[in-house]
mmCIF entry with sequence, helices, sheets and N, C-alpha, C, O atoms, coordinates in Angstrom:
data_MODEL
# 
_entry.id   MODEL 
# 
_entity.id                         1 
_entity.type                       polymer 
_entity.pdbx_number_of_molecules   1 
# 
_entity_poly.entity_id                      1 
_entity_poly.type                           'polypeptide(L)' 
_entity_poly.nstd_linkage                   no 
_entity_poly.nstd_monomer                   no 
_entity_poly.pdbx_seq_one_letter_code       
;(UNK)(UNK)(UNK)(UNK)(UNK)(UNK)(UNK)(UNK)(UNK)(UNK)(UNK)(UNK)(UNK)(UNK)(UNK)(UNK)
(UNK)(UNK)(UNK)(UNK)(UNK)(UNK)(UNK)(UNK)(UNK)(UNK)(UNK)
;
_entity_poly.pdbx_seq_one_letter_code_can   XXXXXXXXXXXXXXXXXXXXXXXXXXX 
_entity_poly.pdbx_strand_id                 A 
# 
loop_
_entity_poly_seq.entity_id 
_entity_poly_seq.num 
_entity_poly_seq.mon_id 
_entity_poly_seq.hetero 
1 1  UNK n 
1 2  UNK n 
1 3  UNK n 
1 4  UNK n 
1 5  UNK n 
1 6  UNK n 
1 7  UNK n 
1 8  UNK n 
1 9  UNK n 
1 10 UNK n 
1 11 UNK n 
1 12 UNK n 
1 13 UNK n 
1 14 UNK n 
1 15 UNK n 
1 16 UNK n 
1 17 UNK n 
1 18 UNK n 
1 19 UNK n 
1 20 UNK n 
1 21 UNK n 
1 22 UNK n 
1 23 UNK n 
1 24 UNK n 
1 25 UNK n 
1 26 UNK n 
1 27 UNK n 
# 
_struct_asym.id          A 
_struct_asym.entity_id   1 
# 
_struct_conf.conf_type_id            HELX_P 
_struct_conf.id                      HELX_P1 
_struct_conf.pdbx_PDB_helix_id       AA1 
_struct_conf.beg_label_comp_id       UNK 
_struct_conf.beg_label_asym_id       A 
_struct_conf.beg_label_seq_id        2 
_struct_conf.pdbx_beg_PDB_ins_code   ? 
_struct_conf.end_label_comp_id       UNK 
_struct_conf.end_label_asym_id       A 
_struct_conf.end_label_seq_id        26 
_struct_conf.pdbx_end_PDB_ins_code   ? 
_struct_conf.beg_auth_comp_id        UNK 
_struct_conf.beg_auth_asym_id        A 
_struct_conf.beg_auth_seq_id         2 
_struct_conf.end_auth_comp_id        UNK 
_struct_conf.end_auth_asym_id        A 
_struct_conf.end_auth_seq_id         26 
_struct_conf.pdbx_PDB_helix_class    1 
_struct_conf.details                 ? 
_struct_conf.pdbx_PDB_helix_length   25 
# 
_struct_conf_type.id          HELX_P 
_struct_conf_type.criteria    ? 
_struct_conf_type.reference   ? 
# 
loop_
_atom_site.group_PDB 
_atom_site.id 
_atom_site.type_symbol 
_atom_site.label_atom_id 
_atom_site.label_alt_id 
_atom_site.label_comp_id 
_atom_site.label_asym_id 
_atom_site.label_entity_id 
_atom_site.label_seq_id 
_atom_site.pdbx_PDB_ins_code 
_atom_site.Cartn_x 
_atom_site.Cartn_y 
_atom_site.Cartn_z 
_atom_site.occupancy 
_atom_site.B_iso_or_equiv 
_atom_site.pdbx_formal_charge 
_atom_site.auth_seq_id 
_atom_site.auth_comp_id 
_atom_site.auth_asym_id 
_atom_site.auth_atom_id 
_atom_site.pdbx_PDB_model_num 
ATOM 1   N N  . UNK A 1 1  ? 90.897  52.114 60.404 1.00 0.00 ? 1  UNK A N  1 
ATOM 2   C CA . UNK A 1 1  ? 90.848  52.799 61.700 1.00 0.00 ? 1  UNK A CA 1 
ATOM 3   C C  . UNK A 1 1  ? 89.842  52.124 62.622 1.00 0.00 ? 1  UNK A C  1 
ATOM 4   O O  . UNK A 1 1  ? 90.104  51.944 63.811 1.00 0.00 ? 1  UNK A O  1 
ATOM 5   N N  . UNK A 1 2  ? 88.704  51.754 62.078 1.00 0.00 ? 2  UNK A N  1 
ATOM 6   C CA . UNK A 1 2  ? 87.674  51.100 62.904 1.00 0.00 ? 2  UNK A CA 1 
ATOM 7   C C  . UNK A 1 2  ? 88.217  49.810 63.520 1.00 0.00 ? 2  UNK A C  1 
ATOM 8   O O  . UNK A 1 2  ? 87.938  49.495 64.677 1.00 0.00 ? 2  UNK A O  1 
ATOM 9   N N  . UNK A 1 3  ? 88.991  49.074 62.732 1.00 0.00 ? 3  UNK A N  1 
ATOM 10  C CA . UNK A 1 3  ? 89.554  47.811 63.217 1.00 0.00 ? 3  UNK A CA 1 
ATOM 11  C C  . UNK A 1 3  ? 90.405  48.041 64.463 1.00 0.00 ? 3  UNK A C  1 
ATOM 12  O O  . UNK A 1 3  ? 90.334  47.282 65.430 1.00 0.00 ? 3  UNK A O  1 
ATOM 13  N N  . UNK A 1 4  ? 91.209  49.100 64.421 1.00 0.00 ? 4  UNK A N  1 
ATOM 14  C CA . UNK A 1 4  ? 92.094  49.397 65.556 1.00 0.00 ? 4  UNK A CA 1 
ATOM 15  C C  . UNK A 1 4  ? 91.306  49.832 66.781 1.00 0.00 ? 4  UNK A C  1 
ATOM 16  O O  . UNK A 1 4  ? 91.636  49.440 67.900 1.00 0.00 ? 4  UNK A O  1 
ATOM 17  N N  . UNK A 1 5  ? 90.268  50.641 66.582 1.00 0.00 ? 5  UNK A N  1 
ATOM 18  C CA . UNK A 1 5  ? 89.476  51.139 67.714 1.00 0.00 ? 5  UNK A CA 1 
ATOM 19  C C  . UNK A 1 5  ? 88.769  49.988 68.413 1.00 0.00 ? 5  UNK A C  1 
ATOM 20  O O  . UNK A 1 5  ? 88.494  50.060 69.610 1.00 0.00 ? 5  UNK A O  1 
ATOM 21  N N  . UNK A 1 6  ? 88.474  48.923 67.665 1.00 0.00 ? 6  UNK A N  1 
ATOM 22  C CA . UNK A 1 6  ? 87.807  47.764 68.270 1.00 0.00 ? 6  UNK A CA 1 
ATOM 23  C C  . UNK A 1 6  ? 88.836  46.841 68.922 1.00 0.00 ? 6  UNK A C  1 
ATOM 24  O O  . UNK A 1 6  ? 88.602  46.305 70.006 1.00 0.00 ? 6  UNK A O  1 
ATOM 25  N N  . UNK A 1 7  ? 89.970  46.661 68.256 1.00 0.00 ? 7  UNK A N  1 
ATOM 26  C CA . UNK A 1 7  ? 90.962  45.685 68.710 1.00 0.00 ? 7  UNK A CA 1 
ATOM 27  C C  . UNK A 1 7  ? 91.798  46.223 69.877 1.00 0.00 ? 7  UNK A C  1 
ATOM 28  O O  . UNK A 1 7  ? 92.060  45.496 70.835 1.00 0.00 ? 7  UNK A O  1 
ATOM 29  N N  . UNK A 1 8  ? 92.211  47.479 69.802 1.00 0.00 ? 8  UNK A N  1 
ATOM 30  C CA . UNK A 1 8  ? 93.138  48.033 70.788 1.00 0.00 ? 8  UNK A CA 1 
ATOM 31  C C  . UNK A 1 8  ? 92.593  48.019 72.213 1.00 0.00 ? 8  UNK A C  1 
ATOM 32  O O  . UNK A 1 8  ? 93.283  47.525 73.105 1.00 0.00 ? 8  UNK A O  1 
ATOM 33  N N  . UNK A 1 9  ? 91.384  48.536 72.475 1.00 0.00 ? 9  UNK A N  1 
ATOM 34  C CA . UNK A 1 9  ? 90.859  48.543 73.846 1.00 0.00 ? 9  UNK A CA 1 
ATOM 35  C C  . UNK A 1 9  ? 90.818  47.145 74.446 1.00 0.00 ? 9  UNK A C  1 
ATOM 36  O O  . UNK A 1 9  ? 91.103  46.969 75.630 1.00 0.00 ? 9  UNK A O  1 
ATOM 37  N N  . UNK A 1 10 ? 90.469  46.160 73.643 1.00 0.00 ? 10 UNK A N  1 
ATOM 38  C CA . UNK A 1 10 ? 90.401  44.783 74.142 1.00 0.00 ? 10 UNK A CA 1 
ATOM 39  C C  . UNK A 1 10 ? 91.794  44.294 74.510 1.00 0.00 ? 10 UNK A C  1 
ATOM 40  O O  . UNK A 1 10 ? 91.976  43.615 75.520 1.00 0.00 ? 10 UNK A O  1 
ATOM 41  N N  . UNK A 1 11 ? 92.781  44.646 73.682 1.00 0.00 ? 11 UNK A N  1 
ATOM 42  C CA . UNK A 1 11 ? 94.175  44.260 73.927 1.00 0.00 ? 11 UNK A CA 1 
ATOM 43  C C  . UNK A 1 11 ? 94.691  44.920 75.200 1.00 0.00 ? 11 UNK A C  1 
ATOM 44  O O  . UNK A 1 11 ? 95.314  44.271 76.040 1.00 0.00 ? 11 UNK A O  1 
ATOM 45  N N  . UNK A 1 12 ? 94.427  46.219 75.332 1.00 0.00 ? 12 UNK A N  1 
ATOM 46  C CA . UNK A 1 12 ? 94.862  46.955 76.529 1.00 0.00 ? 12 UNK A CA 1 
ATOM 47  C C  . UNK A 1 12 ? 94.154  46.411 77.760 1.00 0.00 ? 12 UNK A C  1 
ATOM 48  O O  . UNK A 1 12 ? 94.758  46.285 78.825 1.00 0.00 ? 12 UNK A O  1 
ATOM 49  N N  . UNK A 1 13 ? 92.869  46.088 77.613 1.00 0.00 ? 13 UNK A N  1 
ATOM 50  C CA . UNK A 1 13 ? 92.103  45.543 78.730 1.00 0.00 ? 13 UNK A CA 1 
ATOM 51  C C  . UNK A 1 13 ? 92.713  44.234 79.216 1.00 0.00 ? 13 UNK A C  1 
ATOM 52  O O  . UNK A 1 13 ? 92.757  43.977 80.419 1.00 0.00 ? 13 UNK A O  1 
ATOM 53  N N  . UNK A 1 14 ? 93.185  43.405 78.285 1.00 0.00 ? 14 UNK A N  1 
ATOM 54  C CA . UNK A 1 14 ? 93.810  42.140 78.656 1.00 0.00 ? 14 UNK A CA 1 
ATOM 55  C C  . UNK A 1 14 ? 95.091  42.369 79.435 1.00 0.00 ? 14 UNK A C  1 
ATOM 56  O O  . UNK A 1 14 ? 95.377  41.651 80.394 1.00 0.00 ? 14 UNK A O  1 
ATOM 57  N N  . UNK A 1 15 ? 95.866  43.368 79.025 1.00 0.00 ? 15 UNK A N  1 
ATOM 58  C CA . UNK A 1 15 ? 97.121  43.684 79.726 1.00 0.00 ? 15 UNK A CA 1 
ATOM 59  C C  . UNK A 1 15 ? 96.819  44.166 81.138 1.00 0.00 ? 15 UNK A C  1 
ATOM 60  O O  . UNK A 1 15 ? 97.457  43.739 82.100 1.00 0.00 ? 15 UNK A O  1 
ATOM 61  N N  . UNK A 1 16 ? 95.842  45.061 81.254 1.00 0.00 ? 16 UNK A N  1 
ATOM 62  C CA . UNK A 1 16 ? 95.478  45.609 82.569 1.00 0.00 ? 16 UNK A CA 1 
ATOM 63  C C  . UNK A 1 16 ? 94.999  44.490 83.482 1.00 0.00 ? 16 UNK A C  1 
ATOM 64  O O  . UNK A 1 16 ? 95.344  44.449 84.663 1.00 0.00 ? 16 UNK A O  1 
ATOM 65  N N  . UNK A 1 17 ? 94.199  43.578 82.925 1.00 0.00 ? 17 UNK A N  1 
ATOM 66  C CA . UNK A 1 17 ? 93.684  42.451 83.721 1.00 0.00 ? 17 UNK A CA 1 
ATOM 67  C C  . UNK A 1 17 ? 94.834  41.581 84.202 1.00 0.00 ? 17 UNK A C  1 
ATOM 68  O O  . UNK A 1 17 ? 94.852  41.157 85.357 1.00 0.00 ? 17 UNK A O  1 
ATOM 69  N N  . UNK A 1 18 ? 95.791  41.314 83.324 1.00 0.00 ? 18 UNK A N  1 
ATOM 70  C CA . UNK A 1 18 ? 96.940  40.486 83.686 1.00 0.00 ? 18 UNK A CA 1 
ATOM 71  C C  . UNK A 1 18 ? 97.773  41.167 84.768 1.00 0.00 ? 18 UNK A C  1 
ATOM 72  O O  . UNK A 1 18 ? 98.220  40.523 85.717 1.00 0.00 ? 18 UNK A O  1 
ATOM 73  N N  . UNK A 1 19 ? 97.977  42.477 84.615 1.00 0.00 ? 19 UNK A N  1 
ATOM 74  C CA . UNK A 1 19 ? 98.760  43.224 85.608 1.00 0.00 ? 19 UNK A CA 1 
ATOM 75  C C  . UNK A 1 19 ? 98.055  43.214 86.961 1.00 0.00 ? 19 UNK A C  1 
ATOM 76  O O  . UNK A 1 19 ? 98.692  43.003 87.993 1.00 0.00 ? 19 UNK A O  1 
ATOM 77  N N  . UNK A 1 20 ? 96.746  43.440 86.958 1.00 0.00 ? 20 UNK A N  1 
ATOM 78  C CA . UNK A 1 20 ? 95.976  43.432 88.204 1.00 0.00 ? 20 UNK A CA 1 
ATOM 79  C C  . UNK A 1 20 ? 96.042  42.048 88.840 1.00 0.00 ? 20 UNK A C  1 
ATOM 80  O O  . UNK A 1 20 ? 96.127  41.929 90.062 1.00 0.00 ? 20 UNK A O  1 
ATOM 81  N N  . UNK A 1 21 ? 96.003  41.007 88.020 1.00 0.00 ? 21 UNK A N  1 
ATOM 82  C CA . UNK A 1 21 ? 96.070  39.642 88.524 1.00 0.00 ? 21 UNK A CA 1 
ATOM 83  C C  . UNK A 1 21 ? 97.388  39.381 89.234 1.00 0.00 ? 21 UNK A C  1 
ATOM 84  O O  . UNK A 1 21 ? 97.408  38.754 90.292 1.00 0.00 ? 21 UNK A O  1 
ATOM 85  N N  . UNK A 1 22 ? 98.492  39.857 88.663 1.00 0.00 ? 22 UNK A N  1 
ATOM 86  C CA . UNK A 1 22 ? 99.801  39.642 89.284 1.00 0.00 ? 22 UNK A CA 1 
ATOM 87  C C  . UNK A 1 22 ? 99.921  40.459 90.562 1.00 0.00 ? 22 UNK A C  1 
ATOM 88  O O  . UNK A 1 22 ? 100.514 40.005 91.541 1.00 0.00 ? 22 UNK A O  1 
ATOM 89  N N  . UNK A 1 23 ? 99.356  41.671 90.555 1.00 0.00 ? 23 UNK A N  1 
ATOM 90  C CA . UNK A 1 23 ? 99.430  42.534 91.741 1.00 0.00 ? 23 UNK A CA 1 
ATOM 91  C C  . UNK A 1 23 ? 98.669  41.903 92.902 1.00 0.00 ? 23 UNK A C  1 
ATOM 92  O O  . UNK A 1 23 ? 99.153  41.905 94.034 1.00 0.00 ? 23 UNK A O  1 
ATOM 93  N N  . UNK A 1 24 ? 97.480  41.361 92.630 1.00 0.00 ? 24 UNK A N  1 
ATOM 94  C CA . UNK A 1 24 ? 96.672  40.757 93.692 1.00 0.00 ? 24 UNK A CA 1 
ATOM 95  C C  . UNK A 1 24 ? 97.356  39.498 94.210 1.00 0.00 ? 24 UNK A C  1 
ATOM 96  O O  . UNK A 1 24 ? 97.265  39.182 95.397 1.00 0.00 ? 24 UNK A O  1 
ATOM 97  N N  . UNK A 1 25 ? 98.036  38.782 93.328 1.00 0.00 ? 25 UNK A N  1 
ATOM 98  C CA . UNK A 1 25 ? 98.754  37.564 93.748 1.00 0.00 ? 25 UNK A CA 1 
ATOM 99  C C  . UNK A 1 25 ? 99.914  37.916 94.669 1.00 0.00 ? 25 UNK A C  1 
ATOM 100 O O  . UNK A 1 25 ? 100.138 37.246 95.678 1.00 0.00 ? 25 UNK A O  1 
ATOM 101 N N  . UNK A 1 26 ? 100.658 38.976 94.318 1.00 0.00 ? 26 UNK A N  1 
ATOM 102 C CA . UNK A 1 26 ? 101.816 39.397 95.119 1.00 0.00 ? 26 UNK A CA 1 
ATOM 103 C C  . UNK A 1 26 ? 101.386 39.874 96.503 1.00 0.00 ? 26 UNK A C  1 
ATOM 104 O O  . UNK A 1 26 ? 102.009 39.536 97.509 1.00 0.00 ? 26 UNK A O  1 
ATOM 105 N N  . UNK A 1 27 ? 100.308 40.668 96.542 1.00 0.00 ? 27 UNK A N  1 
ATOM 106 C CA . UNK A 1 27 ? 99.860  41.239 97.816 1.00 0.00 ? 27 UNK A CA 1 
ATOM 107 C C  . UNK A 1 27 ? 98.806  40.335 98.438 1.00 0.00 ? 27 UNK A C  1 
ATOM 108 O O  . UNK A 1 27 ? 98.295  40.634 99.518 1.00 0.00 ? 27 UNK A O  1 
# 
């Protein structure tokens, strides 16, 4: 469980960063 709590937020953070990057590029 500890492994997931450490790994998941970082993974989600990367997705959010990528999405924000594409949004800023489009606009």
